[in-house]
N, C-alpha and C positions, 0 to 999 in steps of 0.2 A: 504494500500500500504506500502511495506517495501522497502526503498531506500537502495541499496547496492552500496557503492563507496569505492575508495581507501583512503589512508592516508591523501591526500590533503584536503579531505572533512571533516575530523574530527576536525573541529575548532568551536569555540563557536558561531560566527555569523551564520554559515550555519546550525548548529544544532538547534539554536533558530528559524531559518526560517522554518526548517522542522517541528518543533513542532507547530509553528503558523499555518501551513497548515494541521495539524492533520495527519502527515505522520510518520510512524515508520522508524527506520534507523538501519543499520548494517554497520558500517564504519571502515575501516582499521585503525590501530593505531600502530606506531612503537616507540620503546624505545627512539631513538634519537630525535624524534619530540615531545614526550610526557614524558619527564623525571619525571615531578611531578606526573603524573598519575601512572607511574610504581613504583615510591616511595610509593605512596598510596597503591598500590597492595601489596608491600612488608610488609608495616605496617599492612594491613588487614590480611595477612597470619600469621603474628606474633601473632595476637589476635584471630586467629581461624575463621576469617570471609571469608576465601577462601575455596571453595569446589573443590576437586580434584577427577577426574575419571581416571582410568587407565585400559587398556585392551591390549591384544596381537592380532595383525592382521596377520593371517597366509595366507591371500589371495595372498600376494606378493611373489616374488622369495625368499626373506629372511624374517625371522621373525622380525617384527617391533613392538616395544613398543609404544603405543599411549597414550597420556595424554591430558586431558582437565582440565583447571582451570577456575573458574569464581567467581566473587564477585559482589555485588550490592552496589549502592549508593556511588560512589566514585567521588570526584570533578575532572572535566576534566583538569583543570590547576589552578595555583595560582590566575590568574587574574579573573577567573570565578568560584570561590569556590561555588557559589550557583547553578551552572549547574552540576547536578549529573548524572552520566552515569553508566551503568553496564558493567563490563569488562569480556571479553571472550578470552581465549587463547588455541590454539591447538598446540601440539608438537609431533613430531615423533622422536624416538630414535633408532639408529642402535644397533646391537647386542653388540657393545663395549661400549655402553652408550653415544656415541657422538650424538649431535643433527643433524638430517637429515633435518627436516623442522620445522619451527615455524611461526605461524601466530597469530595475535592479532586483536581484534575488540572492539569497544565500541558500545553500543546499548541501546535503551530505553525498549527493550523487557525483560520481566522477564525470567531469565535463571533458568532452573531446571535440575535435573538429567535426567529427561525423554526427555527434548527437546534440551539438549546441543549439541548432535551430529547433530541434524537437523539444528540448527543454524550455526554450523561450515560448514556444507554443503552449507547453504545459503550464508555465507560469501565467500566461495570458488567458488561459482557459477559465480562470476564476471569474473573469468578467462575463463569459458565456454562462457560467453557472449562476451568477448574479442575475443576469437578464432573463434567462430561460427557466430558472427555478423560482427564485424568491419573488420576482415580479409577477410570475404566473400565479404563484400561491396567494399573493396579495391581491391581485387585480382581476383574476379570472374565476372567481367564485369558489375558491378553496377556503376562504375566510381565515387566512393566516394573519394574525394580529401580533403587535408588539408585546401584548400582555401574555403571550405564550412563553413566559419565562419559567424557570424552575421553581423558585420560591421554596417555601417550607412545606407546601402541600403538593400533591401529585396530579391534581385534576388537569391543570393546564398542560402538563407534560403528556398526559394521556391523550388530550385533544390533539396536541402537536404530532404525536406518534401515529394516531389514527389518520390524521390529515396526510402525513408523509406516506403512510401505507397506501392510502387511496391514490395518491399521486403516482406511486410506484406502479400500481396496477394499471392506471391510465396510460402511463408511459409505455408499459409492456404491450398493452393493446395497440397503442399508436404505432409501435414498431412492428408488431407481429400479426395483428388481426385485420384482415381485409375488410370485414364488415364494419368494424369501428372506424377504419380509415375512410370508408365510403360515407358513413354518417357524418363524420367530422367535415369532410369535403362538402357535403350537401348543406350543412348548417353553418359552415365557415368558422364561426367563433366557438371557443369552448363554453363561453357563458350561455350561448343559445343551446349547445349540446346538453349541458347540465340541466337547463330548464326543461327541455323535452324529456330527458331521462326521468326527472322528478315527476313530471306530469304523468307520464305513462306508468311509472312505478306506483303512483298513488291510485290510478284509476283502472289499471289492467292487471290481470293475474298472469304472470309470465313464468314459464318453466325454467328459463335460463336467460343469461345476459344476451346470448346470441339472438334468442327470440325477441327480446326487448329491442335490440338494435335493429333487427329486421323490420319490426313494427314501425319504427321511426323512419327507416330508410324507404320503405315502400308505402308509407301512410296507411298501414293496415288498420289502425285504430279508427280512422275516419269511416271505414266500411263496416265497422262493428255496430250493430243496432244496440241501443241502450234499452235494457229490459225495463218494462213498466212495473210500477209498484204492485199492480194486480197480479201480474204473472209471477212475481217474486213471492207474493203471499200464497198463491195456489201451489207453488213448488214446495212450500213448507208444510202443506196439509198432508198428513199420512194417508 
């Protein structure tokens, strides 16, 4: 497992904890928060211990110069000189030489010329997780709220776990279930999909989720006659 987190996590106690759990890490690191580390990077560069990769990215609207720098076995900070990390930095330069983007990380993974780009993509994947997970849970009817903290009671944690479990099931269906994919394509938004699911679940008796999805996909509920009260009453008479 590789833990990807922002700069708040790149501190000695947390990194030691990850190591104790045999977990790898790729954690954001900013110059303002890690002055000693960046000083060590400068010293390492002066002694030829920093590897630099450069290439031109023509896929964007303008030509962008890309650069990766990395170095190994640098102390995280003065207080934890024995805690050594590997440093990775990605920079994009505009055509005039100004910096467009710059991101830095610390990791325990060995960085090479062959895997440096992959590790940069891994570090940047946190933004994809932020956009496609947390924003989805917040804004597309999973009802994820900030008050789902741990606290001293467990109810909010249970709500959060049930919500994440539902999200996992939905993601699995979105990847693997053609019927779910067709329903999602038909209704466009998840919000609309959940609204239809709730409505059908409340008013129809379905034997399976597939039957429920097919009822939405083919508008089968619209063809179903609503039983009258009189017919329901006659059905109960022995």
